[in-house]
C-alpha angles and dihedrals in degrees: 000000000000117000120245094193097081100254126114130210117191130191134188108238142171092048096128100284118139113283091236089062093045092055093042089053093046088057092059104036133070101211130037124203106204122207108233109196103289109092090358145342136072137215096270093049091046092052093047094053091045090056094044093046091050091051092050096043093243120154113253121228137174119234110197121188143166125262122257134039089033089291093298100103129094118309115223101165125135117227089258093051089049092054090050091053090052093046094049099043101037091040091054091053093043090054092053092044091053090047089061097041096258132116136213115263100183149352122226121180119227132237116310092011092055090056096037093064091048092052100041115055093198090054090043093053091046089053096051091044090054092052092044089050105043106015106030096154092052124096125230120225109208140161115291110252092012136131096255095061090054095046092047096049090047090065098035098256111147111243134180118211112234133212125188111228092188100044129083119238131218118229089257091060096256120125119260107253110258091239093064124088113262095021095124126051115212107161116099094217091051093051096044090049090051091049095052088047089053090048091054103037109017091243147043142225119287122227088263090055099252121123118258125197113231106181092186131166092188131033124210128220111182114233091220095052108118110264091010095157093054091045092051090051091050091048092052092050090058095040095048094055 
């Protein structure tokens, strides 16, 4: 059920998780990022999530990724190839959404692709250009304080800054790589304490212990984080107060 209090909790779905988990998460979140055939997902899964999201009033977003290593391997795409990926994957979900009387709310890149466009200005510009050209009414979800927010706003593309409630941050505001100890937060108390800190200060502690500003409009909880459904419920209890 969509929040009316102004906050947004997004979750990556349709990535091969059991349908019971998908449905349970959709009942707790306000925005769904739907895998659309790159790193995960297929037409039937996409359509199923589209229908359920519409029924629950959840914002629908496309979650393009690259094949191999669940989209978390090295990205070697050219700017043109990146634009083709965006057109193909987002276009597929957009087609299914329209068929069911829904519309895309946002696009959020997955995994390595999400970070590649932040670290390579040519890729970042190509990404924003693709959204501007083919999906001009769709928002971009991108890392708070990152390059993509700047590039999008320069050309008038609506973009929401994103924070990751279940990922550890470095002191410089970057995410701690997943292969490092402590990169993923899985304990309910740890996550809800972080959420309250963010509500009070606009940021939270880095893995090193220093404070990091996270000026986010949307927070992400990954659907494949262990105990994601229980964590989503705990987050909602805090956010709905």
